[in-house]
C-alpha positions as CSV (number, residue, x, y, z in Angstrom):
1,X,-20.9,-29.1,-55.9
2,X,-17.7,-30.2,-57.6
3,X,-14.2,-29.3,-56.2
4,X,-10.8,-30.4,-57.4
5,X,-8.8,-30.9,-54.2
6,X,-5.5,-31.5,-55.9
7,X,-4.2,-28.8,-58.4
8,X,-0.6,-27.5,-59.0
9,X,0.7,-24.3,-60.6
10,X,4.1,-23.0,-61.5
11,X,4.7,-22.5,-57.8
12,X,5.3,-26.3,-57.6
13,X,8.2,-26.0,-60.1
14,X,7.2,-29.1,-62.0
15,X,4.3,-27.2,-63.5
16,X,4.1,-24.1,-65.8
17,X,0.3,-23.5,-65.3
18,X,-1.2,-20.4,-63.9
19,X,-4.3,-20.4,-61.7
20,X,-6.3,-18.5,-64.4
21,X,-5.4,-21.2,-67.0
22,X,-7.4,-23.7,-65.0
23,X,-10.3,-21.3,-64.3
24,X,-10.6,-20.4,-68.0
25,X,-10.5,-24.1,-69.0
26,X,-13.2,-25.0,-66.4
27,X,-15.4,-22.1,-67.5
28,X,-15.0,-22.6,-71.3
29,X,-15.8,-26.4,-70.9
30,X,-18.9,-25.6,-68.9
31,X,-17.6,-28.3,-66.6
32,X,-19.7,-27.6,-63.5
33,X,-16.5,-27.3,-61.5
34,X,-17.2,-24.9,-58.6
35,X,-13.8,-24.8,-56.9
36,X,-10.2,-25.8,-57.0
37,X,-7.7,-26.2,-54.2
38,X,-4.1,-25.3,-54.9
39,X,-1.8,-27.9,-53.4
40,X,1.7,-26.9,-54.2
41,X,4.5,-29.2,-53.3
42,X,5.9,-28.2,-49.8
43,X,4.5,-24.6,-50.2
44,X,1.6,-23.2,-48.3
45,X,0.4,-19.7,-49.1
46,X,-2.2,-18.2,-46.8
47,X,-5.2,-17.3,-48.9
48,X,-5.6,-13.8,-50.4
49,X,-9.3,-13.2,-50.0
50,X,-9.3,-10.2,-52.3
51,X,-7.6,-12.1,-55.1
52,X,-9.8,-15.1,-54.6
53,X,-12.9,-13.0,-54.7
54,X,-11.8,-11.3,-58.0
55,X,-11.2,-14.6,-59.6
56,X,-14.5,-15.9,-58.5
57,X,-16.3,-12.8,-59.8
58,X,-14.6,-13.3,-63.2
59,X,-14.8,-17.0,-63.6
60,X,-17.4,-18.3,-61.1
61,X,-14.9,-20.8,-59.7
62,X,-13.5,-20.5,-56.1
63,X,-9.8,-20.9,-55.4
64,X,-8.7,-22.3,-52.0
65,X,-5.3,-22.9,-50.6
66,X,-3.9,-26.2,-49.4
67,X,-0.6,-27.9,-49.6
68,X,0.9,-31.3,-50.7
69,X,3.2,-32.0,-47.8
70,X,6.1,-34.4,-48.0
71,X,6.1,-37.0,-45.2
72,X,7.8,-40.1,-44.1
73,X,5.1,-42.2,-45.8
74,X,4.5,-40.1,-49.0
75,X,2.6,-37.1,-50.1
76,X,-0.1,-35.8,-47.9
77,X,-2.7,-33.2,-48.9
78,X,-3.5,-30.7,-46.1
79,X,-6.8,-28.8,-46.2
80,X,-7.5,-26.2,-43.6
81,X,-4.0,-25.3,-42.5
82,X,-4.1,-22.9,-39.5
83,X,-1.5,-20.6,-38.2
84,X,-0.8,-23.0,-35.4
85,X,-0.1,-25.8,-37.8
86,X,2.2,-23.6,-39.8
87,X,4.1,-22.8,-36.6
88,X,4.3,-26.3,-35.4
89,X,5.5,-27.8,-38.7
90,X,8.0,-26.6,-41.2
91,X,5.8,-27.4,-44.2
92,X,8.7,-26.8,-46.6
93,X,10.6,-29.8,-45.2
94,X,10.7,-33.3,-46.5
95,X,10.0,-36.4,-44.5
96,X,7.6,-34.8,-42.0
97,X,5.8,-37.2,-39.6
98,X,2.7,-38.2,-41.5
99,X,1.0,-39.5,-38.3
100,X,1.7,-36.3,-36.4
101,X,0.4,-34.1,-39.2
102,X,-2.8,-36.1,-39.5
103,X,-3.5,-35.8,-35.8
104,X,-2.6,-32.2,-35.6
105,X,-4.6,-30.9,-38.5
106,X,-7.6,-33.0,-37.5
107,X,-7.6,-31.4,-34.1
108,X,-7.8,-28.0,-35.8
109,X,-10.9,-29.1,-37.9
110,X,-9.0,-29.6,-41.1
111,X,-8.1,-32.7,-43.1
112,X,-5.0,-34.6,-43.9
113,X,-5.6,-36.6,-47.1
114,X,-3.1,-39.2,-48.4
115,X,-2.5,-38.4,-52.0
116,X,-2.5,-41.3,-54.5
117,X,-1.9,-43.8,-51.6
118,X,-1.2,-46.7,-53.9
119,X,1.1,-44.9,-56.3
120,X,4.7,-44.0,-55.2
121,X,3.5,-43.9,-51.6
122,X,3.8,-45.8,-48.4
123,X,0.4,-44.6,-47.2
124,X,-1.5,-47.4,-48.9
125,X,0.1,-50.2,-46.9
126,X,-0.2,-48.2,-43.7
127,X,-3.8,-46.9,-43.8
128,X,-5.2,-49.4,-41.2
129,X,-2.3,-48.7,-38.9
130,X,-2.7,-44.9,-39.3
131,X,-6.5,-45.1,-38.6
132,X,-5.7,-46.9,-35.4
133,X,-2.6,-44.8,-34.4
134,X,-4.4,-41.5,-34.9
135,X,-7.6,-42.6,-33.2
136,X,-9.6,-41.9,-36.3
137,X,-8.0,-38.6,-37.2
138,X,-7.4,-40.0,-40.7
139,X,-10.8,-39.6,-42.2
140,X,-10.3,-39.5,-46.0
141,X,-8.0,-40.5,-48.8
142,X,-7.6,-39.5,-52.4
143,X,-9.2,-42.6,-53.7
144,X,-9.3,-41.5,-57.3
145,X,-6.4,-39.5,-58.7
146,X,-6.5,-38.3,-62.3
147,X,-2.9,-39.5,-63.0
148,X,-3.3,-43.0,-61.5
149,X,-3.7,-46.2,-63.4
150,X,-7.2,-47.7,-62.9
151,X,-5.8,-50.4,-60.8
152,X,-4.3,-47.9,-58.4
153,X,-7.6,-46.2,-58.0
154,X,-9.4,-49.5,-57.5
155,X,-7.1,-50.4,-54.7
156,X,-7.6,-47.0,-53.0
157,X,-11.4,-47.2,-53.4
158,X,-11.4,-50.7,-51.9
159,X,-9.3,-49.6,-49.0
160,X,-11.5,-46.6,-48.3
161,X,-14.6,-48.9,-48.2
162,X,-12.9,-51.4,-46.0
163,X,-11.6,-48.9,-43.5
164,X,-14.6,-46.5,-43.5
165,X,-12.7,-43.7,-45.0
166,X,-14.2,-41.0,-47.2
167,X,-13.2,-41.5,-50.8
168,X,-12.2,-38.2,-52.6
169,X,-11.1,-37.4,-56.1
170,X,-8.4,-35.0,-57.3
171,X,-6.9,-34.4,-60.7
172,X,-3.3,-33.9,-59.6
173,X,-3.2,-31.5,-62.5
174,X,0.2,-29.9,-63.3
175,X,-0.9,-28.5,-66.7
176,X,-4.2,-27.0,-68.0
177,X,-4.8,-29.6,-70.6
178,X,-7.4,-32.4,-71.0
179,X,-4.8,-35.0,-70.0
180,X,-4.3,-33.4,-66.7
181,X,-7.3,-31.3,-65.7
182,X,-11.1,-31.8,-65.6
183,X,-10.4,-35.5,-65.2
184,X,-11.7,-36.2,-61.7
185,X,-12.9,-34.1,-58.8
186,X,-14.7,-34.5,-55.5
187,X,-18.5,-34.1,-55.4
188,X,-20.0,-32.5,-52.3
189,X,-23.6,-32.9,-51.4
190,X,-24.0,-29.3,-50.5
191,X,-22.9,-26.0,-52.0
192,X,-20.2,-24.3,-49.8
193,X,-18.2,-21.1,-50.1
194,X,-15.2,-21.6,-47.8
195,X,-12.5,-24.2,-47.4
196,X,-13.6,-24.6,-43.8
197,X,-17.0,-25.7,-45.1
198,X,-15.4,-28.0,-47.6
199,X,-13.6,-29.7,-44.7
200,X,-16.8,-29.9,-42.7
201,X,-18.6,-31.6,-45.5
202,X,-15.9,-34.2,-46.1
203,X,-15.5,-34.8,-42.3
204,X,-19.3,-35.5,-42.3
205,X,-18.9,-38.0,-45.1
206,X,-20.9,-36.0,-47.6
207,X,-18.3,-36.4,-50.4
208,X,-17.4,-38.8,-53.2
209,X,-15.2,-39.0,-56.3
210,X,-16.6,-37.7,-59.6
211,X,-15.3,-38.4,-63.1
212,X,-15.8,-35.9,-65.9
213,X,-17.0,-37.1,-69.3
214,X,-14.4,-39.1,-71.2
215,X,-12.4,-40.0,-68.1
216,X,-13.5,-43.3,-66.5
217,X,-11.0,-43.7,-63.7
218,X,-13.0,-45.9,-61.4
């Protein structure tokens, strides 16, 4: 199963894309993409199961809700945000504590995933420290980002291997075009239908980056 864990729409303000723009593109390209996760900047919207079901029925691609949080170390993708996490942290704020978020969401069964850790981020240099500080709550990183230079992805992949972190892939799409979308995704070993199941698969280590044809990013 292929899921793009890092997708933006007009809700992020630096994008004009609509959710259906991505779904149409994925379907028309016969890409094999099964799901996308919306990770708007500092904006978390609890999932609308009815809307997600209608989109899945129409396009055959599931839509999950995450967030790209702004922390003291850089951007952090959160998957599996619970009501208790939303109460404990003001996710609209900048400079949240990355270590605190990693520990808190892990305790809820979710995932905190440093986005593009070696591009415009302090996460890359602090990964080993965070693994130790959070007692292993940091489980995965976005090792391949569709907007990274190859060298930035190579550094992240090497760090993931050295630290025993699960390497994930995300397009970081802001526009529904071939430059931005259907570049890279995360391949799961099993078919799943909920974001909770996605988190479980990643936490179990059954995930890896996948590059689409024409995009050799690692």
